N, C-alpha and C positions, 0 to 999 in steps of 0.2 A: 643365672646363678644367684639371683637375689633370694634372700631367705630371712624369715623372721627368727629372732632369738628363741631357741627352744626353752621349754619350761625348766626353770632352775631348781625347783623344789625337789630335792632328793633326800631320801632317808640315808642314814649312815650305812646301811647295807648296800643300797644302790650306789652310793659314792664309792664305797670300797670295790664294788664290781666294776665300775667305770675305770678306776685306777688300775685294777688288776689287768684290764684289757689294754689300757693306754700304754702302760710301761713297755710291754713287748712290742706293741704296734709302733711306737715312736722309735724304739731301737731298730726294728726291722727297716723302717723308712730311712733312718740314718745310715744303715749298712748298705742299702741300695744306692743312696747318694754317694757313699764312699766308693762303691764299685764304679759308678758312672764317672766320678772324678778321676779315678786311677785306671781308666779303661785303656790299656795298651796291649795290642794283640799278643805279643810274646809272653806277657805276664798275667793275662787275665785269670788263668787257672790258679796261680799263686795268690792273687788278690782275693778271689772268692774263697779259697781254702782258709785264708787268714781270718775270716770273720766268723767261722764256725757255722752253726745252723740256727740262726735267729728265727727262722720261720717255724721251727718246731715249738718254741715257747709261745709264739703267737697262735699257732694252730691249737695248741692245748688250751690257752686262755680263752680263745673264741669258743671252743667246744664246751667249756665249763661255765659259760655265761648263763645266769638265771633268766627266766622270762621277764621281759621289760614291761613296766607299767605303761598303759596307753599314753599317759601324759608325758612320758619320756621318749616317745617315738622320734622326736626331733633330735635327740642325742643318739639313740640306738641306731637309727638309719644311717647317718653319716659314718659312725664308727664301723658298722658292719660292711658298708661299701668300701671303706678304706682298707679294712682288713682283707677283704676279698681280692682287691687289686694288688695288695702287697704279696699275698700268698701266691697269686697267679704269676706275678713277676718272678718270684723265686722258682716256681715250678718250671716256667719257660726257660729261665736262665740255666738251671741245672740240666734240663733236657738238652739245651744247645751245647753245653760243655760235654755232656755224655756222648754227643754225636760229633765231636771233633772241634767244637769251638767256633762254629760259623759266626762271623761277626755280624752279619745281617740279622740273624736270629737273636743274638745278644742285644743288639740295639732295639729290636722289637720288644724284647722282654723288659728292657729298662724304660721303655715308653709308658709302661704301666705305673711307674713312680709318679709322674705328674697327675695321672688319674686318681691315685690314692690321695695326693696332696689336695687336689681340688675338692674331693669328697670331704676331707677332714677340715678344711679351712673354715667353714661356717661355724665351727665350734670354738674358734680362737677367741671369740668375744665373750664366751661363757665358761670355758674350762681353763683354769690357770695353767695346767700342764701344756695344753695345746697353744694357749697364748704365748707361753715362753718358747715353745718349739718353733713358732713362726717369727722368731726374732734372730738377728745376727748373734751367733754364740758369744761374741765379745761383749754384747749388751744384755745378755740374759739375766745378769745380776742387778740390772738397773730397776729398782723398785718403782720409781716414779714413772718410767716408761711402761712397765707392766700395768700399773694402775690406770694410766692414760688410755691404754688400748683394751683392757679388760672391761667388759660390760659396755663397750662402745655402742652407741645407738645405731640401729639399722636405718640407713637413709638411701633413697634412690640415687643420690649423687655421689655416694662413696662405696667403697668395697670393690669387688670384682664384677665386671660386667663385659658383655660382648656387644660390639657395634658392627652392624652390617647384616646383610641378608643371608650370608653363609660364611663358612670358614675362609674360603679363598677370597682374597681381597678385603676381608674384614679385619678387625683387630680386637684384641682383648685389652682391657684397660683396668688398672688398679688405681683407685684414689684412696689415700689413707683415710681411715675412719675418723680421724681427728682433724681432717681438712677444715680449714677456715678461710673464707675468701678475703680476709683483711690483710693477708700477706701473700707475696708471690712465691710459688713453689717450683722447684726444679723439675724438669722432665727427663726421664730416661726412655728413649725409643730403642727397644731391643729386638734385633732381627735374628730369627732362627736360622739354623743351618739348612743345607740343601734338602734334606729329607724330613724336616720338621714342620711344625706349625706354631702359630702364635699361642694357641691354647696350651701347648706343651712348654714352650720356652718361657712363658710368663713366670713359671715357678722357679726358674733359675735366678730370678731377680726379686720375687715378691717379698721375701723376708727382709731383704736389705732396704727396699723402698719403704716398707712398713716401719722398720726400725729407725730409719734416718730421715723420714719425711720427704719422700719424693713421689710424684705421680709417675706411673709406669705404663707404657704402651707396648704391646707385643703384637705387631701385625703379622698377617700371613701373606706370603707372596701370592700374586694373582695366578701364577703358573706353578709347576712343580718345584721350581727354585726361583731365585731372584733373577731379574733381567740383566744378566751379565754380558749378553750379546744380542744383536738384533734389536727389534722394537722394545721399547721400555714403558710398559704400563704401570710399573711399580712406583716410579718417581712421582707422577701426578697423584697416584693413590695415597702415597705417604704424605704428600703435601696437603691433601684433603683431610687426612687423619689429623694432622697438626692443626689445621684450621678449625676442625670440629672441637678439639680439646681446648684450644685457646678461646673459643667462643663461649665455653661453659665453665671453665675453671681458670683461676688466676695463675698464669704461668710466669716464671721469671725468664724474660726474653734473653737474658745473658747467661742462662744455665740450661741450655737445651742440648742434651747429650744424645748422640747417635752411636750406638754400639751394635755389635753383632758377632755371631759365632760362625766360622767357616765361610760358606757362601754369603751369609748375612754380614760378616765382617768385610768381605770383599765389596759387597754392595754399599756398605757404610762408606768405603772409600769413594765409590762411584758417585753417590748422592752428596756425600759430605764435602767433596772437593769441587763440586759444581759452583759456578759463580752465583747462582740464585739460591743456594742452599741456606735455609734459615737456621741450621743447627750450628751451635757455637763451639762444641767440643766433640771430638771423635775418639772412639776407643775400639778399634777392630781387634778381635780375638781369634787366633788360629786361622788367619785369613790368607788367601793368595794375594799377590800384588804384581802389577806390571808397570814398568817405568812410564809407559804411555799415559797412565793415569795422571802423572805429574806433568808430563809434556803438554797435555791438553788442558790442564787446569789454569784458571785465571790467576795470574801472578798476585793481583791484589787480594784475592781470596786466600791464597797460600800464606801471605805474609803474617806471621805471628799466630797462625791458627793452632790452637792447642790440640795435640794428638798424642794419645797414649796407646802404644802397640803392646799387646800381650801375646806371647807365643811360647809354646812348649819346646824344650830342647829335644824331646822324644817324638815330636810330631812326625807321623809316618805318611800323612797325606800331603801336607804342605810343609816342606822342610824349613827349619828355622832360618836358613839363609835367605828365604824370601822376606822375612821380617827385617833382617839386617839390611837387606837391599832397600826395603821400603824406608827404613829410618834414614839411610844415606840420601836417597833422592828427595825425600820430604824435607829434611833439614837443609839440603842444598837449595831448595826452593824457598826457604825462609820460614817454614813451619816451626812451631815450638813443639818438637816431637821428642818423646822418650820411648825407649824400648825396655820392656821387662821380659827377660827370658826366664822361664820357670823350669828348673832342672828336672823335676819329676812329672812334668805335664806332657801327655801325648796329645792326640787330636781329640781333646775333651774340653769341657767348660770348667774353668777354675772359679767356682762360685765363691770361694773364700776371699777372692780379691775384689769382690763388689764393693765392700766397705771402703777400700783404698781408692777405688775409682770414684766413688761418691765424694770422698774427702777431696780428691783432686778436682772434681767438678766444682766443689764449693769454694776452693781456695785459689783456683787458677782463673785469672781474668780472661774473658773472651777477646779474640783479636779485635783491634780497633780498626775501623775502616780508614783507608788512606784519604788524605785531604784531596779535594778535587783540583 
């Protein structure tokens, strides 16, 4: 996914054409993200109906685009790919609803959103509207931050990259374009849900890592989901991932967050509670929990371990009572645990809470090892 900055010299007419396409494209992407955030089986039809037909404006704008100058192929290509993925997502989504709202088909449609974001992201360093889009909405008015990231140089050691010979067992990595080795940077290791991949889940966190200055790793499980029973090839694989990152970038060893969604959140418990775990903070989201995880944990590891649990009150896959049970057992074992129940959250990822998680990571000290 390494890319050179595309040619910036555009005529006024070409700039207007880019803006005419970007406006409906960015709105369509925001609407897909809204659907993904509020994905609750009984309400999915109402949620989709509430956004109208944003794909119609995008389709019209795409059809009306003039021929692009060859020098602007680096802009036109990513825009067209992102538009195609967004339009395909809406087409599949509406087809799934017309056929009765099969949730598997809806999930497949929404997986095209990360594809659109991945195509669009290389333009964040050259187009102000895209630069702003890939920022936390709470920080989009920060002019200094926008200037810092706009026109950021392309370097092999920053941006989005993949490490590994394939998706399974590999990981996606984002290093902020303004990374400098003279200070230690926090790390977010974000584990996808059972049917996902690191390639997809990276985009649940990228804008927040980019906005707030964190290195982001999104690994893919070695099997179809994380090793929650039987043999465990994922733990050594994730430890190798961490070693790789630490050997090349300056990480803050007191700010190593392990988080994850659904099965990824459950595996964050498994690895995060282990006595040998290097991660300093845990933030499982919409995860399952079993008291045996605490019973098998090292008491010294548990003592003062910062854990933030996030769970939806509407979760239909893992009822919120599991999170309440987790808070009780973890607190009883001495962890510094908090639970945030989100009233309107089903079994979906609450991307709007990433900023609060990063603030918690920055302001909550890691557990101190007990004296020998």
